[in-house]
N, C-alpha and C positions, 0 to 999 in steps of 0.2 A: 500485614499478612498478605502474601502473594496469592493471587487468585489462580486456582487450578484451571487447566485447560487452555490457557492462553499461550503459554511458553513465551511470555513477554519478559523482556529485560529492559532495564533503564539504560537507554542508549541514546543519549542526546548528542550524537556525533554531528560535527559540521563537515561540510565538504569543501575542500580546498582545490581549486583548479590547478592541477599540476603544471599546466602550461604557463600560467602567469602568477600563481601563488595567491590569487584572489578568492575570497569566499563567494561561492555561487549560490549556495542553499539559502532560500528565503524563509523556510520554516523548519523547526527542529523535527527530527524523525524519531520514531519509537520502533524498537525491534519487536517483531511478533513471529509467531510460527502457526499460521492458520492455513488449512487446506483451502484451495480456491480452484474454481473452474472458470474458464474464460472462453470468450468467443471473439473472433476477429477474422476479417477477410473470408468469411464463409466457412470457417473451420472452427472446431472446438478443441480445447486442451485443458490440462490441469497442471497445477504447480503448488507452490507454497508461498504465501504472502509473508515476506520477511522484514520489510520496512514499511512504515506507514507515517505519513505526515499530513498536514492540512492541505498540502499542494499536490501530493502524488503518492505513489506506492511502488514497491519493487516486488516482483514475482520471480522466485528462483525454482530450481529443480523442475523446469517446464518440460512437458511432453513434446512440445514444439514451440518455436518462437515466431510471433507475429512480426512483420517487418516494421522498421522505423517509419513513423508517419501514419501508420494504420490506427484506426480506432479500435480499442479493445474494451469489452465489457467484462467486468469481474463479478462472479457470483460467489458469495461466501455466506456461511452460517456462523454467527458470532454469539457466543454465550452472553446472555444479558440483553442482546439486541434483536436476535432472530436473523432471518434471511435479509441480506443486503445485496444490492446491485449497484456497482459503481462503474462509470465509464470514463475513458480518457484516451489520450493520444500517446502512442508508444514513442518515447524520446530516445531511448538507448537500448541496446541489447548486447549481451555477452554470450559466452559459450552456452549457458543453459538458463539465462535469466533475462528479464526485460524490466525497464522502468517506464512508468507512464505518468503523465501530468493529467490530473482530473479535468474533465470538461463538465463543470457544474454551472448550469445557466439558470436554475430555478432555486427557490428558497428551500423546497423539500429536499433536493439533492444536496445542497450545502449543509442542511441539518443532519443528513445521514453521515456525511464525511466528518462533521464536527463531533457527532456522538461516538463514532468509531474511534476517532483519534483521542478524544477525551477518555473513553473507556480504557483504551490501551495504555495511555499515559498514567491513568489512575492505578491500573493493575501493576505497572512498572514501578510506581512510586509509593504503592500501598496507601493511596488516598482515595476515598470514595468519590465517584464522579458527580 
């Protein structure tokens, strides 16, 4: 049974580097559709969290884009987990989206990322976390 409110799909895509055809992704990602607020470079914005993995996330439909290399903090409310705050460095940006790699230096931060990713994966595959 798919969990309501997540808008999650089983999407275990891999990423192939179009320049060399090599796999660059180090962890599988799960599709999601969660509203997110973010702060970076002294400004705040909003968007939709669309991909989540153990290594990073993608935020689309952004009100503005933080620059590549900037630290961004994501604020989201996750059913089953409550309020979460994740931070990372912006790795890429496109027309209305950006991707970031998590900066998790403590055990509590790693546990937040692990719980979020496990919960989204479970929702996508209909397995309890």
